[in-house]
C-alpha positions as CSV (number, residue, x, y, z in Angstrom):
1,M,42.3,-4.9,3.6
2,R,42.0,-4.4,-0.2
3,L,42.7,-8.3,-0.9
4,E,40.0,-8.9,1.7
5,R,37.6,-6.5,0.1
6,Q,38.1,-8.0,-3.4
7,R,37.4,-11.2,-1.6
8,I,34.5,-10.6,0.1
9,G,33.2,-8.9,-3.1
10,H,33.3,-12.0,-5.7
11,A,32.0,-14.1,-2.7
12,V,28.8,-12.0,-2.6
13,R,28.7,-11.6,-6.4
14,T,29.3,-15.6,-7.3
15,N,26.6,-16.2,-3.9
16,Q,23.4,-14.8,-5.3
17,W,23.9,-17.4,-8.1
18,L,24.1,-20.7,-5.8
19,A,21.3,-23.1,-5.3
20,P,19.2,-22.6,-2.6
21,S,20.7,-26.1,-1.0
22,E,24.2,-24.7,-1.3
23,L,23.0,-21.4,0.0
24,R,21.7,-23.3,3.4
25,A,24.8,-25.5,3.4
26,L,26.5,-21.9,3.8
27,Q,24.7,-20.6,6.2
28,V,25.0,-23.2,8.5
29,Q,28.9,-23.3,8.2
30,K,28.8,-19.6,9.3
31,L,26.4,-20.3,11.9
32,K,28.5,-22.6,13.4
33,A,31.6,-20.6,13.1
34,L,29.9,-17.4,14.9
35,L,27.9,-19.5,17.4
36,S,31.7,-20.7,18.7
37,H,33.2,-17.6,18.6
38,A,30.5,-16.0,20.4
39,Y,30.1,-18.8,22.9
40,A,33.8,-18.5,23.8
41,S,34.4,-15.1,23.5
42,V,31.3,-13.3,24.5
43,P,30.1,-13.6,28.0
44,Y,26.5,-12.2,27.0
45,H,26.0,-15.2,24.5
46,R,27.8,-18.0,26.9
47,R,26.0,-17.2,29.8
48,R,22.2,-17.4,27.4
49,L,23.2,-20.7,25.9
50,D,24.7,-21.9,29.5
51,E,20.9,-21.2,30.7
52,R,19.3,-23.5,28.5
53,G,22.4,-26.0,28.0
54,I,22.9,-25.6,24.5
55,R,26.7,-26.0,23.4
56,P,27.5,-24.8,20.0
57,D,28.2,-28.3,18.8
58,S,24.9,-29.0,19.5
59,I,23.4,-26.4,16.8
60,R,23.5,-28.6,13.8
61,S,21.3,-27.1,11.0
62,L,19.3,-24.1,10.7
63,A,16.3,-25.5,12.0
64,D,18.2,-26.1,15.7
65,L,18.6,-22.8,15.8
66,D,15.4,-22.5,17.9
67,K,17.3,-23.6,20.9
68,V,18.8,-20.4,21.2
69,P,17.0,-17.7,23.0
70,V,15.8,-14.3,21.3
71,M,17.9,-11.5,21.9
72,S,16.1,-8.1,22.1
73,K,16.6,-4.5,21.9
74,Q,16.2,-4.2,25.7
75,D,18.7,-6.5,25.9
76,L,21.6,-4.0,23.9
77,R,20.1,-1.7,26.3
78,E,20.1,-3.3,29.6
79,N,23.7,-5.0,29.2
80,P,27.0,-3.2,29.8
81,L,28.7,-3.1,26.5
82,E,31.9,-5.4,27.9
83,D,29.2,-8.1,28.0
84,L,28.2,-8.1,24.1
85,V,31.6,-7.6,22.6
86,P,34.6,-10.3,22.9
87,K,37.0,-9.7,25.4
88,G,40.0,-7.7,24.1
89,L,38.2,-6.3,21.4
90,K,39.4,-2.8,20.5
91,I,36.0,-0.6,20.6
92,E,37.6,2.5,18.8
93,T,38.4,0.0,15.4
94,C,34.4,-0.4,15.3
95,R,31.8,1.7,13.9
96,R,28.5,2.2,16.0
97,A,25.7,1.5,13.8
98,Y,22.4,3.2,15.6
99,T,19.1,2.3,15.2
100,S,16.6,5.0,13.9
101,G,15.0,5.7,17.2
102,T,11.5,5.9,16.3
103,T,9.9,3.0,18.1
104,G,11.9,3.4,21.6
105,T,15.5,4.7,23.0
106,P,18.1,4.3,20.1
107,V,20.5,1.3,20.3
108,F,23.8,0.7,18.6
109,V,25.4,-2.5,16.9
110,L,29.0,-2.3,17.1
111,V,30.0,-3.5,13.4
112,D,34.1,-4.4,12.6
113,R,36.0,-3.6,9.5
114,D,35.2,-7.0,7.7
115,A,31.3,-7.1,8.7
116,F,31.6,-3.2,7.3
117,A,33.1,-4.6,4.1
118,W,30.5,-7.6,3.9
119,R,27.2,-5.1,4.2
120,R,29.2,-2.5,1.4
121,A,29.4,-5.9,-0.7
122,Y,26.0,-6.3,-0.5
123,L,24.8,-2.8,-1.7
124,E,27.0,-3.5,-4.5
125,R,25.2,-6.4,-5.2
126,V,22.2,-4.4,-5.6
127,A,23.9,-1.6,-7.6
128,D,25.2,-4.5,-10.1
129,A,22.3,-6.4,-10.4
130,L,20.1,-3.1,-11.0
131,G,22.6,-1.8,-14.0
132,L,24.1,1.2,-12.1
133,D,27.4,2.6,-12.9
134,P,29.7,3.6,-10.5
135,W,30.1,7.2,-11.5
136,E,26.2,7.6,-11.5
137,H,24.9,10.2,-9.1
138,R,23.3,8.8,-6.5
139,A,20.7,11.2,-4.0
140,T,19.8,9.5,-0.5
141,L,17.1,11.7,1.3
142,R,17.6,11.5,5.0
143,F,15.4,13.1,8.3
144,T,17.5,15.6,10.4
145,F,21.4,15.9,10.5
146,P,23.4,12.6,12.0
147,K,24.6,12.6,15.3
148,F,28.6,13.3,15.6
149,D,30.2,10.7,16.8
150,P,33.7,12.4,18.8
151,R,35.0,8.6,20.1
152,G,37.7,7.8,17.9
153,D,41.5,9.0,17.4
154,P,41.9,12.3,15.2
155,A,44.1,11.0,12.7
156,N,41.1,8.2,11.9
157,L,38.3,10.8,12.3
158,K,40.7,13.1,9.9
159,L,41.3,10.4,7.1
160,K,36.9,9.6,7.5
161,K,35.7,13.2,6.8
162,W,38.3,13.1,3.7
163,L,36.9,10.2,2.1
164,S,33.5,11.1,2.9
165,R,33.8,14.4,0.9
166,R,35.8,12.0,-1.8
167,R,32.6,9.5,-2.0
168,N,30.1,12.5,-2.1
169,R,31.3,13.4,-5.9
170,Y,29.0,10.6,-6.6
171,S,27.3,9.6,-3.8
172,R,25.8,12.1,-1.2
173,E,23.1,12.2,1.5
174,F,20.6,15.1,1.8
175,F,19.4,15.9,5.1
176,F,15.8,18.0,5.8
177,T,14.1,18.7,8.9
178,Y,10.5,19.7,7.7
179,D,9.8,19.9,3.6
180,C,12.3,19.1,0.8
181,L,12.6,22.8,0.0
182,E,15.1,22.9,2.2
183,I,17.7,20.8,0.0
184,L,15.6,21.4,-3.5
185,Y,18.6,23.6,-5.0
186,D,21.8,21.2,-3.6
187,L,19.9,18.0,-5.0
188,L,18.9,19.5,-8.4
189,K,22.7,21.0,-8.6
190,F,23.8,17.7,-7.6
191,K,21.9,15.8,-10.9
192,P,21.4,12.6,-9.4
193,K,20.1,9.5,-11.6
194,V,18.9,7.6,-8.6
195,I,17.0,9.2,-5.6
196,Q,16.3,6.7,-2.5
197,G,14.9,7.2,0.7
198,N,11.8,6.6,3.0
199,P,8.3,6.5,0.8
200,A,7.5,9.6,2.6
201,Y,10.3,11.6,1.9
202,L,9.9,10.6,-1.9
203,M,6.1,11.6,-1.5
204,N,7.4,15.0,0.2
205,L,10.1,15.5,-2.5
206,T,7.1,15.3,-5.3
207,H,5.3,18.1,-3.7
208,A,8.5,20.2,-3.5
209,L,9.3,19.7,-7.5
210,K,5.7,20.4,-9.2
211,D,6.8,24.0,-9.7
212,S,10.6,23.0,-10.6
213,M,12.2,21.3,-13.1
214,R,12.0,17.6,-12.5
215,P,15.3,15.7,-12.4
216,S,16.0,13.3,-15.5
217,L,16.0,9.3,-12.8
218,K,17.2,6.4,-14.2
219,M,15.6,4.9,-11.1
220,L,14.2,5.2,-7.3
221,G,14.8,3.3,-3.9
222,S,12.8,3.2,-1.4
223,S,13.5,1.4,2.2
224,G,12.7,2.5,5.6
225,D,8.6,1.9,5.6
226,T,5.9,0.4,3.9
227,L,5.3,0.9,0.4
228,D,1.5,0.3,-0.9
229,L,0.7,0.3,-4.6
230,A,-0.9,3.7,-5.1
231,T,2.3,5.2,-3.7
232,R,4.3,3.2,-6.1
233,R,2.5,4.2,-8.8
234,E,2.1,7.8,-8.2
235,L,5.9,7.9,-7.5
236,E,6.8,5.9,-10.7
237,S,4.6,8.3,-12.9
238,F,5.5,11.4,-11.7
239,F,9.4,10.7,-11.9
240,G,8.9,8.3,-15.0
241,C,11.2,5.6,-13.9
242,P,11.1,2.7,-12.4
243,L,11.1,2.2,-8.3
244,Y,13.1,-0.6,-6.7
245,E,12.4,-1.5,-2.7
246,A,14.7,-2.8,-0.3
247,Y,14.9,-3.6,3.1
248,G,17.3,-3.4,5.8
249,S,18.2,-1.4,9.0
250,Q,21.0,0.8,10.3
251,D,21.9,-1.5,12.8
252,L,22.0,-4.8,10.9
253,G,22.2,-3.5,7.4
254,P,21.1,-4.5,4.0
255,M,18.9,-7.6,4.2
256,A,16.6,-7.8,1.0
257,W,16.0,-6.6,-2.3
258,Q,14.3,-6.0,-5.4
259,C,16.0,-7.2,-8.7
260,R,14.8,-6.1,-12.0
261,N,11.9,-8.5,-11.9
262,R,10.5,-6.8,-8.7
263,E,8.7,-10.5,-8.0
264,G,9.3,-9.9,-4.5
265,L,12.8,-8.8,-2.3
266,H,15.6,-11.2,-2.6
267,M,17.0,-12.0,0.7
268,N,20.7,-11.7,1.7
269,V,20.6,-15.5,3.3
270,D,24.5,-16.1,2.5
271,G,24.9,-13.1,5.3
272,Y,22.0,-13.3,7.5
273,V,19.8,-16.2,9.2
274,F,15.8,-15.3,9.1
275,E,13.3,-16.5,10.7
276,I,9.7,-15.7,10.3
277,V,7.8,-16.4,13.7
278,G,4.2,-17.4,13.2
279,K,1.2,-16.8,16.0
280,D,2.1,-20.0,18.1
281,G,5.3,-19.6,18.1
282,G,6.8,-22.0,15.2
283,L,8.0,-21.1,12.1
284,A,5.3,-19.7,9.5
285,S,5.6,-20.1,5.4
286,G,3.7,-18.2,3.5
287,E,1.9,-16.0,6.0
288,S,3.1,-12.7,8.0
289,G,5.1,-13.6,11.2
290,R,7.7,-12.0,13.4
291,L,11.1,-11.4,11.8
292,L,13.9,-13.2,13.7
293,V,18.1,-12.2,12.0
294,T,20.9,-13.6,12.8
295,C,23.9,-11.5,11.0
296,L,26.8,-14.1,10.1
297,D,29.2,-11.6,9.2
298,N,29.6,-9.3,12.5
299,Y,31.9,-10.9,15.2
300,A,32.5,-7.2,16.6
301,M,29.0,-7.7,18.5
302,P,27.2,-11.0,17.7
303,V,23.1,-10.6,17.0
304,I,21.4,-13.8,17.4
305,R,18.3,-14.6,16.6
306,Y,17.5,-10.5,17.3
307,E,14.0,-9.3,17.1
308,V,13.5,-7.0,14.6
309,G,10.2,-5.7,15.2
310,D,8.9,-6.0,12.2
311,E,6.3,-8.3,10.3
312,V,7.1,-10.0,7.0
313,T,5.8,-12.5,4.8
314,L,8.1,-15.0,2.7
315,D,7.0,-16.2,-0.8
316,P,7.8,-19.9,-1.2
317,E,8.2,-19.4,-4.7
318,P,11.9,-18.8,-6.6
319,C,12.3,-15.1,-8.7
320,S,12.0,-15.7,-12.6
321,C,15.8,-14.0,-12.6
322,G,17.5,-17.3,-11.3
323,R,19.1,-16.2,-8.5
324,G,19.2,-18.9,-5.4
325,L,18.4,-16.1,-2.9
326,P,15.0,-16.8,-1.3
327,L,12.4,-13.9,-1.5
328,M,10.4,-11.8,0.6
329,K,6.9,-11.3,-0.7
330,R,6.4,-8.3,1.4
331,V,7.0,-6.1,4.7
332,D,3.6,-5.9,6.3
333,G,5.2,-3.3,8.8
334,R,6.1,-2.6,12.5
335,Q,5.1,-4.9,14.7
336,S,4.1,-2.1,16.9
337,D,2.1,-1.0,14.7
338,F,-0.4,-3.0,14.0
339,L,-3.9,-2.4,14.8
340,D,-5.7,-5.0,17.6
341,L,-9.3,-3.9,17.1
342,P,-12.4,-5.1,19.6
343,G,-13.6,-8.9,18.3
344,G,-10.0,-9.9,17.7
345,K,-9.4,-8.2,14.3
346,R,-5.9,-7.6,13.3
347,I,-4.7,-4.7,11.0
348,S,-1.4,-4.4,9.2
349,P,-0.2,-1.0,8.6
350,Q,0.1,-1.6,5.1
351,A,-3.5,-2.6,5.0
352,F,-4.3,0.8,6.4
353,V,-1.8,2.9,4.1
354,S,-3.3,0.9,1.1
355,C,-7.0,1.4,1.9
356,I,-6.5,5.1,2.9
357,N,-4.2,6.3,-0.2
358,Q,-7.5,5.3,-2.3
359,V,-8.7,8.4,-1.5
360,A,-8.3,10.9,-4.2
361,G,-6.4,14.5,-3.0
362,L,-5.9,13.0,0.5
363,P,-3.2,15.5,2.5
364,R,-0.7,13.8,5.0
365,F,-2.1,11.7,7.4
366,Q,-1.7,9.5,10.7
367,L,-3.9,7.2,12.4
368,V,-3.5,7.7,16.4
369,V,-5.1,4.7,18.4
370,K,-6.1,6.2,21.3
371,T,-8.0,2.9,22.6
372,P,-8.8,-0.2,20.6
373,A,-12.1,1.0,19.9
374,D,-11.4,4.9,19.5
375,L,-9.5,6.0,16.6
376,E,-8.4,9.5,15.4
377,L,-7.4,10.2,11.4
378,R,-4.9,13.3,11.2
379,L,-5.1,15.0,8.2
380,Y,-2.3,17.7,7.7
381,A,-3.9,20.5,6.0
382,Q,-5.2,23.8,6.2
383,N,-8.7,22.8,4.9
384,V,-10.3,20.0,3.6
385,S,-13.4,19.3,1.4
386,S,-16.5,17.2,3.0
387,L,-16.6,15.1,0.2
388,L,-13.1,14.1,1.2
389,V,-13.6,13.5,4.7
390,Q,-16.9,11.3,4.0
391,E,-14.6,9.1,1.3
392,S,-12.0,9.0,4.1
393,L,-14.3,7.6,6.8
394,R,-15.8,5.4,4.3
395,R,-12.9,3.5,3.3
396,C,-11.6,3.4,6.9
397,H,-14.8,1.9,8.1
398,E,-14.9,-0.4,5.1
399,L,-11.6,-1.8,6.2
400,F,-12.5,-1.4,10.2
401,G,-15.8,-2.4,10.5
402,R,-18.1,0.0,12.6
403,V,-16.7,-1.5,15.9
404,V,-14.4,1.2,16.3
405,S,-15.4,5.1,16.6
406,L,-13.2,7.1,14.1
407,N,-12.8,11.2,14.2
408,V,-11.2,13.0,11.8
409,V,-9.7,16.0,12.4
410,L,-7.2,18.6,10.9
411,V,-3.6,19.6,11.9
412,K,-2.9,22.9,10.5
413,E,0.9,23.2,11.5
414,E,3.8,21.8,9.3
415,P,4.0,18.2,9.8
416,R,7.6,16.5,10.4
417,A,9.5,14.7,7.6
418,K,9.4,11.9,9.3
419,L,6.0,11.0,9.8
420,R,4.9,7.5,11.1
421,S,1.2,6.5,9.3
422,V,0.4,4.5,12.5
423,I,0.6,5.7,16.5
424,P,-1.1,2.8,18.3
425,N,-0.1,3.8,21.7
426,P,0.4,7.6,21.5
427,D,2.4,9.6,24.6
428,A,1.4,12.7,25.7
429,Q,2.9,14.9,24.0
430,T,1.2,13.3,20.3
431,L,-2.1,13.9,22.2
432,G,-1.1,17.3,23.0
433,I,-0.7,18.3,19.2
434,T,-3.3,21.3,18.2
435,T,-6.5,19.4,16.4
436,S,-9.3,21.2,14.9
437,P,-12.2,18.4,14.6
438,V,-13.7,18.4,11.1
439,T,-17.8,17.1,10.6
């Protein structure tokens, strides 16, 4: 296994410098092998391909992939596990990678040992590109505590716990529920050189650190949500170091990342196929579109043309760093968080956050879309000035137009750390939060 990890690590370090044409050829090679495996061994994929009259050998290029039906999170929920994995797979040897569940019931993808080695190699490629040393302390901010999965034999669990403690010498996760004050003492004692997390968590940390000694950081890492320019500048100014974005998910792994040039996010096309589907259903180029992902290295539970739930924009231009890995220009946000306003206007969460963050002194906020024409801007604070309210309304109306009714309300209870910027379809519990109208 050690030799295999070394082989994978060498391949990943080499692949980033391949020409775009060589990377496409590598993708096609891996895609053909994955489809052949899925058709021969996985009941779910065989059934879906047979329904379309497709055989693996009919997929000869990346363009042919659109013949294959799209896979959704709903498919993972509704199909029994034995239909989604190869016959004879020893499930106890795999890891369960769960989604966050912020947009629905969490689902998981099984990840085998080789796939996990590829994922780790992609992360190491990023660390190497950014000049991080293995012994430099890295802290990751997490929301609430991880769920313990009791499956697996006791010997393996004991070994995993020992390895986890050993890794924690240099890389550690810090879990909090409401405020970074909960973890501040342990975090500062750890003396991290890198802190990474959701942009909201990093901003939460700045509030906790205002009256404390700030750590001397080499860099910040942001992932898990859209990052607007105002937030980036505030974080870099507060911590005095550069911030690098990454894009990925628990179920699919690390998919895109920024190099030092920060001209976009390099997509790990040596391990994934990315498709951006436009409004007309065809592949989009240079415009925002739905993201479909095929994982090329995970044979335990093949994920093919998987609907991630995000809208992204690609960059047709290469990065000046010389890597052949193409660029993702930006992540526009969760598809489910886009605002469809009266008159057909569509607003991305990224556009809303960028707009409202221009209001100086704005507390934590959240936009609730009760109906397309009835919006509620929540400000999480005990009190706010009338000038701040008026400026918030002005900025929002510039973005949305006068076709909507917008009310500003105060939420005086402490927000949870994971606070979605936009809630387009609130449930009864969301609407039941105690608020005070602001005039």
